[in-house]
PAZAPA-4460 file (N, C-alpha, C; in steps of 0.05 Angstrom, whole numbers, plus 32768, in hexadecimal, padded with zeros to 4 digits):
% residues 193
    n_x    n_y    n_z   ca_x   ca_y   ca_z    c_x    c_y    c_z   seq   type   mol
   842D   808E   7E7C   841A   809B   7E6B   8404   8087   7E63     1      M     A
   83EB   8091   7E62   83D5   8080   7E59   83CB   808B   7E3F     2      I     A
   83C8   8078   7E2C   83BE   807F   7E11   83B2   8066   7E05     3      R     A
   83A6   806A   7DED   839C   8053   7DDE   83B2   8042   7DD3     4      L     A
   83AE   8028   7DD3   83C0   8015   7DC6   83C2   801D   7DA8     5      L     A
   83DA   801B   7D9D   83DD   8022   7D80   83F0   800F   7D73     6      N     A
   83F4   8013   7D59   8403   7FFF   7D49   8421   8001   7D4E     7      F     A
   842A   8014   7D5D   8447   8015   7D65   844C   8004   7D7E     8      E     A
   8436   7FFB   7D8B   8438   7FEB   7DA3   843D   7FCD   7D9D     9      D     A
   8445   7FBF   7DB1   8449   7FA2   7DAF   842F   7F95   7DB7    10      D     A
   841F   7F8C   7DA3   8405   7F81   7DA7   8407   7F66   7DB7    11      F     A
   841D   7F58   7DB3   8421   7F3E   7DC1   8425   7F44   7DDF    12      K     A
   8433   7F59   7DE5   8437   7F61   7E01   841C   7F68   7E0E    13      Q     A
   840C   7F78   7DFF   83F1   7F80   7E09   83E0   7F67   7E0C    14      A     A
   83E1   7F54   7DFA   83D0   7F3C   7DFC   83D9   7F2C   7E14    15      A     A
   83F3   7F2A   7E19   83FC   7F1B   7E31   83F1   7F28   7E4A    16      N     A
   83F1   7F42   7E4C   83E6   7F4F   7E64   83C8   7F4A   7E66    17      I     A
   83BA   7F4C   7E4F   839E   7F47   7E4F   8397   7F2B   7E58    18      L     A
   83A6   7F18   7E50   83A1   7EFC   7E57   83A3   7EF8   7E75    19      Y     A
   83B3   7F08   7E83   83B6   7F06   7EA0   839D   7F10   7EAF    20      Q     A
   838A   7F1D   7EA1   8372   7F29   7EAE   8364   7F16   7EC0    21      T     A
   835E   7EFE   7EB6   834E   7EEB   7EC6   8359   7ECF   7EC3    22      D     A
   8362   7EC3   7ED8   836E   7EA8   7ED6   835B   7E92   7ED0    23      P     A
   8341   7E98   7ECF   832D   7E84   7EC8   8321   7E88   7EAD    24      F     A
   8317   7EA0   7EA7   8308   7EA5   7E8F   831A   7EA4   7E76    25      I     A
   8331   7EB2   7E77   8342   7EB2   7E5F   834C   7E97   7E57    26      F     A
   8357   7E87   7E6A   835F   7E6C   7E62   8348   7E5B   7E58    27      P     A
   8331   7E5E   7E65   8319   7E4F   7E5D   8310   7E56   7E41    28      F     A
   8310   7E6F   7E3A   8307   7E78   7E1F   831C   7E75   7E0A    29      L     A
   8335   7E7C   7E10   834A   7E7F   7DFC   835F   7E69   7DFC    30      F     A
   8360   7E59   7E11   8374   7E44   7E13   838E   7E4E   7E20    31      G     A
   83A3   7E3F   7E1A   83BE   7E45   7E26   83C8   7E5F   7E1C    32      K     A
   83D8   7E6D   7E2C   83E1   7E88   7E25   83F1   7E8A   7E0C    33      P     A
   8402   7E76   7E05   8413   7E78   7DEE   8402   7E7C   7DD4    34      E     A
   83ED   7E6B   7DD1   83DC   7E6D   7DBA   83C8   7E84   7DBD    35      K     A
   83BD   7E87   7DD4   83A9   7E9C   7DD9   83B4   7EB8   7DD3    36      A     A
   83CC   7EBD   7DDC   83D7   7ED8   7DD8   83DC   7EDF   7DBB    37      N     A
   83E1   7ECB   7DAA   83E4   7ED0   7D8E   83CA   7EDA   7D83    38      I     A
   83B4   7ECC   7D89   8399   7ED4   7D80   8390   7EEE   7D8C    39      G     A
   8395   7EF1   7DA6   838D   7F0A   7DB3   839C   7F23   7DA8    40      L     A
   83B6   7F1F   7DA2   83C5   7F36   7D97   83BA   7F3E   7D7B    41      S     A
   83B3   7F2A   7D6B   83A7   7F2F   7D51   838C   7F3D   7D55    42      K     A
   837C   7F33   7D68   8361   7F3F   7D6D   8364   7F5C   7D76    43      L     A
   8378   7F62   7D86   837C   7F7D   7D90   8385   7F90   7D79    44      M     A
   8390   7F85   7D64   8399   7F95   7D4D   8382   7F9B   7D39    45      S     A
   836B   7F90   7D3E   8354   7F93   7D2C   8340   7FA6   7D37    46      L     A
   8330   7FB4   7D27   831F   7FCA   7D31   8303   7FC2   7D3A    47      P     A
   82F9   7FAA   7D34   82DC   7FA6   7D38   82D6   7F91   7D4D    48      N     A
   82E3   7F93   7D64   82DE   7F80   7D7A   82E4   7F8E   7D94    49      N     A
   82DA   7F83   7DAA   82DC   7F90   7DC4   82F8   7F8F   7DD0    50      S     A
   830B   7F81   7DC4   8327   7F81   7DCD   8338   7F93   7DBC    51      F     A
   832C   7FA1   7DA9   833B   7FB2   7D96   834C   7FC8   7DA2    52      S     A
   8360   7FCF   7D93   8371   7FE6   7D9B   8360   7FFF   7D9E    53      Y     A
   8349   8000   7D91   8338   8018   7D93   832C   801B   7DAF    54      L     A
   832B   8005   7DBF   831F   8005   7DD9   8333   8000   7DF0    55      Y     A
   834D   7FFD   7DE8   8361   7FF5   7DFC   8373   800D   7E03    56      T     A
   8372   8014   7E1C   8383   802A   7E26   839A   801D   7E35    57      H     A
   83B2   8025   7E2E   83CA   8019   7E3A   83D9   802C   7E4C    58      V     A
   83E5   8022   7E60   83F7   8030   7E72   8413   8029   7E68    59      Y     A
   8421   803D   7E5E   843C   8038   7E52   8450   8048   7E62    60      V     A
   8466   803A   7E69   847C   8046   7E77   8496   803B   7E6C    61      D     A
   84A9   804D   7E64   84C2   8045   7E59   84BF   8032   7E40    62      S     A
   84AA   8038   7E31   84A5   8028   7E19   8497   800D   7E1D    63      G     A
   8492   8007   7E36   8485   7FED   7E3C   8468   7FF1   7E44    64      L     A
   8457   7FE0   7E3A   843B   7FE0   7E43   843B   7FD1   7E5E    65      I     A
   8432   7FDF   7E73   8432   7FD3   7E8D   8416   7FCC   7E97    66      K     A
   8402   7FD8   7E8A   83E7   7FD2   7E91   83D4   7FDB   7E7B    67      G     A
   83BC   7FD1   7E7C   83A8   7FDA   7E68   838C   7FD9   7E74    68      L     A
   837B   7FE8   7E67   835E   7FE9   7E6E   834F   7FE9   7E54    69      L     A
   833C   7FD7   7E52   832B   7FD5   7E3A   830F   7FDD   7E42    70      I     A
   8304   7FEF   7E33   82E8   7FF8   7E3A   82D9   7FFB   7E20    71      E     A
   82C0   7FF2   7E21   82AF   7FF4   7E09   8293   7FFD   7E11    72      T     A
   8283   8004   7DFD   8267   8008   7E01   8259   7FEF   7DF7    73      N     A
   824D   7FDF   7E08   8242   7FC5   7E00   822C   7FC8   7DEB    74      P     A
   8221   7FE0   7DE8   820C   7FE4   7DD4   8217   7FEA   7DB8    75      L     A
   8232   7FED   7DB6   823F   7FF1   7D9C   823A   7FD8   7D8B    76      D     A
   8236   7FDC   7D72   8232   7FC6   7D60   824D   7FBE   7D54    77      Q     A
   825A   7FAB   7D5F   8273   7FA1   7D55   826F   7F87   7D46    78      L     A
   827D   7F84   7D30   827C   7F6B   7D21   8294   7F5A   7D2A    79      D     A
   8292   7F51   7D42   82A9   7F43   7D4E   82AF   7F28   7D41    80      E     A
   829B   7F1B   7D36   829F   7F01   7D2A   82B5   7F01   7D15    81      E     A
   82B5   7F15   7D04   82C9   7F17   7CEF   82E6   7F19   7CFB    82      K     A
   82E9   7F2B   7D0E   8303   7F2E   7D1B   830D   7F15   7D29    83      D     A
   82FA   7F06   7D36   8301   7EEE   7D44   8309   7ED8   7D2F    84      F     A
   82FB   7ED6   7D19   8302   7EC3   7D05   831E   7EC7   7CF9    85      K     A
   8325   7EE0   7CF6   8340   7EE7   7CEB   8356   7EE1   7D00    86      V     A
   834F   7EE3   7D19   8363   7EE2   7D2F   8368   7EC6   7D3A    87      S     A
   8354   7EB4   7D37   8357   7E99   7D44   8351   7E83   7D30    88      F     A
   835D   7E6C   7D35   8357   7E54   7D25   833B   7E49   7D2C    89      K     A
   8330   7E3A   7D19   8315   7E2F   7D1D   8312   7E20   7D37    90      P     A
   8326   7E10   7D3F   8324   7E01   7D58   8322   7E13   7D70    91      S     A
   8331   7E29   7D6F   8330   7E3D   7D85   8315   7E4B   7D86    92      S     A
   830A   7E51   7D6E   82F0   7E5D   7D6D   82DB   7E4B   7D79    93      L     A
   82DC   7E31   7D73   82C9   7E1E   7D7F   82CB   7E1E   7D9D    94      L     A
   82E4   7E1E   7DA7   82E8   7E1F   7DC4   82DB   7E38   7DD0    95      R     A
   82DF   7E4F   7DC3   82D4   7E68   7DCD   82B5   7E67   7DCC    96      M     A
   82AA   7E5C   7DB7   828D   7E5A   7DB5   8281   7E4A   7DCC    97      L     A
   828D   7E33   7DD1   8283   7E22   7DE7   8287   7E31   7E02    98      V     A
   829E   7E3E   7E05   82A4   7E4D   7E1E   8290   7E64   7E22    99      G     A
   8289   7E72   7E0C   8276   7E88   7E0E   825B   7E7E   7E16   100      Q     A
   8253   7E67   7E0C   8239   7E5C   7E14   8239   7E56   7E32   101      L     A
   824E   7E4B   7E3C   8250   7E45   7E59   8251   7E5F   7E6A   102      F     A
   8260   7E73   7E60   8264   7E8B   7E6F   8251   7EA2   7E68   103      L     A
   823D   7E9D   7E58   822B   7EB2   7E4E   8221   7EC4   7E64   104      Y     A
   8218   7EBA   7E7B   820E   7ECC   7E90   8221   7EE1   7E9A   105      P     A
   823B   7EDC   7E97   824E   7EF0   7EA1   825C   7EFF   7E8A   106      I     A
   8257   7EF9   7E71   8264   7F06   7E5B   8252   7F1B   7E4D   107      L     A
   8238   7F18   7E4F   8227   7F2A   7E40   821F   7F42   7E51   108      K     A
   8220   7F5A   7E45   8219   7F72   7E53   8207   7F83   7E41   109      H     A
   81F2   7F8D   7E4C   81DE   7F9B   7E3C   81D8   7FB7   7E47   110      H     A
   81E8   7FC1   7E59   81E3   7FDB   7E65   81EE   7FF1   7E54   111      Q     A
   81E1   8008   7E58   81EC   8020   7E4B   8203   802B   7E5D   112      E     A
   8215   8038   7E50   822C   8042   7E5F   8246   8037   7E53   113      G     A
   825B   8038   7E62   8275   802E   7E59   827C   8016   7E6A   114      R     A
   8283   8000   7E5D   828B   7FE8   7E6B   82A9   7FE5   7E6C   115      Y     A
   82B4   7FE4   7E84   82D1   7FDF   7E87   82D4   7FC0   7E87   116      I     A
   82DD   7FB7   7E70   82DF   7F9B   7E6B   82F7   7F8E   7E79   117      Q     A
   830D   7F9B   7E79   8325   7F90   7E85   8336   7FA6   7E90   118      N     A
   8341   7FA2   7EA8   8356   7FB3   7EB3   836B   7F9F   7EBC   119      V     A
   8383   7FA2   7EB0   8398   7F8F   7EB7   83B3   7F9D   7EB7   120      C     A
   83C3   7F94   7ECA   83DE   7F9E   7ECD   83F1   7F86   7ECB   121      V     A
   8406   7F88   7EBC   8419   7F73   7EB9   8424   7F6B   7ED4   122      D     A
   8426   7F52   7EDA   842E   7F48   7EF4   8445   7F56   7F01   123      A     A
   845C   7F5B   7EF3   8472   7F68   7F01   846D   7F84   7F0A   124      P     A
   8458   7F91   7F00   8453   7FAD   7F06   843B   7FB2   7F18   125      Y     A
   8430   7F9C   7F22   8418   7F9F   7F34   8421   7FAC   7F4E   126      R     A
   840E   7FBA   7F5B   8413   7FC7   7F74   8421   7FE2   7F71   127      G     A
   8423   7FEC   7F59   8430   8006   7F54   841C   801C   7F4D   128      Q     A
   8402   8016   7F50   83EE   802B   7F4A   83E6   802D   7F2D   129      G     A
   83EF   801B   7F1C   83E8   801C   7F00   83CB   8017   7EFB   130      I     A
   83BF   8004   7F09   83A2   7FFF   7F07   8392   8017   7F0F   131      G     A
   839A   8024   7F24   838C   803C   7F2D   838D   8052   7F18   132      K     A
   83A5   8056   7F0C   83A7   806B   7EF8   8396   8065   7EDF   133      E     A
   8395   804B   7ED7   8384   8044   7EC0   8367   8049   7EC7   134      L     A
   835F   8041   7EDF   8343   8045   7EE7   833C   8063   7EE9   135      L     A
   834D   8073   7EF5   8349   8090   7EF7   8346   809C   7EDB   136      E     A
   8357   8094   7EC8   8356   809E   7EAD   833B   8096   7EA0   137      D     A
   8332   807E   7EA5   8318   8076   7E9A   8301   8086   7EA5   138      S     A
   8301   808C   7EBF   82ED   809C   7ECB   82EE   80B8   7EC0   139      I     A
   8305   80C3   7EBD   8308   80DE   7EB3   82FD   80E0   7E96   140      K     A
   8303   80CD   7E85   82F9   80CD   7E6A   82DB   80C9   7E69   141      R     A
   82D1   80B9   7E7B   82B4   80B5   7E7C   82A5   80CF   7E83   142      A     A
   82B0   80DE   7E96   82A5   80F8   7E9D   82A6   810B   7E85   143      K     A
   82BD   810C   7E78   82C0   811D   7E60   82AC   8116   7E4A   144      Q     A
   82A7   80FC   7E47   8295   80F2   7E32   8278   80F2   7E3B   145      D     A
   8273   80FB   7E53   8258   80FC   7E5F   824A   80E0   7E60   146      Q     A
   825A   80CD   7E67   8250   80B1   7E6A   8241   80B1   7E85   147      I     A
   822A   80A4   7E85   8219   80A4   7E9D   8222   808F   7EB2   148      K     A
   822F   807A   7EA8   8237   8065   7EBB   824E   8055   7EB0   149      A     A
   825F   804D   7EC2   8275   803A   7EBB   826E   8020   7ECA   150      L     A
   8272   800A   7EBD   826E   7FF1   7ECB   8282   7FDC   7EC3   151      Y     A
   8285   7FC8   7ED4   829A   7FB4   7ED0   8292   7F9B   7EDF   152      L     A
   82A0   7F86   7EDB   829E   7F6D   7EEA   82B9   7F67   7EF6   153      D     A
   82B8   7F5D   7F0F   82D1   7F56   7F1C   82CD   7F3A   7F28   154      V     A
   82E2   7F2A   7F26   82E1   7F0E   7F30   82DC   7F0F   7F4E   155      S     A
   82CC   7EFC   7F56   82C7   7EFA   7F73   82E0   7EF1   7F82   156      I     A
   82F4   7EE6   7F72   830D   7EDD   7F7D   8322   7EF4   7F7D   157      K     A
   8319   7F0C   7F78   832C   7F23   7F77   8322   7F39   7F89   158      N     A
   8323   7F35   7FA3   8319   7F4A   7FB6   8329   7F64   7FB5   159      P     A
   8343   7F62   7FAE   8354   7F7A   7FAC   8349   7F8C   7F96   160      R     A
   8342   7F81   7F7F   8338   7F92   7F69   831C   7F9D   7F71   161      A     A
   830C   7F8C   7F7D   82F1   7F95   7F85   82F3   7FAD   7F98   162      K     A
   8306   7FAB   7FAB   830A   7FC1   7FBE   8313   7FDA   7FB0   163      K     A
   8325   7FD7   7F9C   832E   7FEE   7F8C   8316   7FFC   7F7E   164      L     A
   8306   7FEC   7F71   82EF   7FF7   7F63   82DB   8005   7F76   165      Y     A
   82D7   7FF9   7F8E   82C6   8005   7FA2   82D1   8020   7FAB   166      E     A
   82EB   8022   7FAD   82F7   803C   7FB5   82F3   8052   7FA1   167      S     A
   82EC   804B   7F88   82E6   805F   7F73   82C8   8062   7F6F   168      Y     A
   82B8   8057   7F81   829B   805B   7F7F   828B   8046   7F71   169      G     A
   8298   8030   7F69   8289   801A   7F5D   827B   800B   7F73   170      F     A
   8263   8002   7F6D   8254   7FF2   7F81   824B   7FD8   7F73   171      V     A
   8249   7FC3   7F83   8240   7FA9   7F79   8222   7FAB   7F75   172      V     A
   8219   7FA3   7F5D   81FC   7FA2   7F58   81F2   7F85   7F57   173      V     A
   8204   7F72   7F52   81FC   7F56   7F53   8214   7F44   7F50   174      K     A
   8210   7F2A   7F58   8223   7F16   7F52   821B   7F08   7F38   175      K     A
   822E   7F05   7F26   8228   7EF7   7F0D   8230   7ED9   7F12   176      R     A
   821E   7EC8   7F0A   8221   7EAC   7F0E   8220   7E9C   7EF4   177      K     A
   8230   7E87   7EF3   822E   7E75   7EDC   8218   7E61   7EE2   178      I     A
   8206   7E5E   7ECF   81EF   7E4D   7ED1   81DE   7E53   7EEA   179      W     A
   81E0   7E6B   7EF4   81D0   7E73   7F0B   81D9   7E69   7F26   180      G     A
   81EF   7E5A   7F26   81F7   7E4E   7F40   8213   7E53   7F48   181      I     A
   8225   7E57   7F35   8242   7E5A   7F3C   8249   7E78   7F3A   182      I     A
   824C   7E86   7F51   8254   7EA2   7F50   8270   7EA6   7F46   183      P     A
   8273   7EB8   7F32   828D   7EBB   7F25   8297   7ED8   7F27   184      V     A
   8285   7EEB   7F23   828D   7F07   7F24   8278   7F18   7F32   185      T     A
   8282   7F30   7F3B   8270   7F45   7F45   826C   7F58   7F2E   186      Y     A
   8253   7F5F   7F28   824E   7F74   7F15   824D   7F8E   7F25   187      A     A
   825D   7FA2   7F1C   8260   7FBB   7F2B   825A   7FD2   7F19   188      M     A
   8250   7FE8   7F24   8249   7FFF   7F14   8251   8018   7F23   189      I     A
   8259   802D   7F14   825F   8047   7F1F   824E   805B   7F0F   190      K     A
   823B   8067   7F1C   822A   807B   7F0F   823A   8096   7F10   191      R     A
   823C   80A2   7EF9   824B   80BB   7EF6   823A   80D2   7EFF   192      M     A
   8246   80E5   7F0D   8238   80FC   7F17   8234   8111   7F02   193      E     A
***
């Protein structure tokens, strides 16, 4: 079953799955998983940030969260600073600030539409179609909400995910590069009919 994350769920489990999204960006921004997952779970429990339970759709089976998809409208005005300050220690916030400056070209999104920020499936459950179900659910909701476009970024080191997105009509619009020289992600978009 796919539904929004809620307070009956295990936020630490959801944070652990989220951390697995990208083996480069999440460790770079948040540090080691033990500490990062504590802050991420707190962040997911708060309403005013892009990792919030309000934006996190979970795939639940037998009471376990096996995958999640986070989607936001980048034009929403979120006061993320407050939620981050509550969730992380000052040293971690400084690390994130420096990391965001370095990763700015691949973190900022200014398009209209709905941004699929993360699609992740817990490692033991990959290859079972959970990612496909989460993506299909997102596309279905976008059509119901009359969203004109869905877009996302996918690591250039993840050709399997890129192929999945292409099979659902997403097309590459550009490579996002750090400092204009190091390609890191493909920016992809799906225009809704």
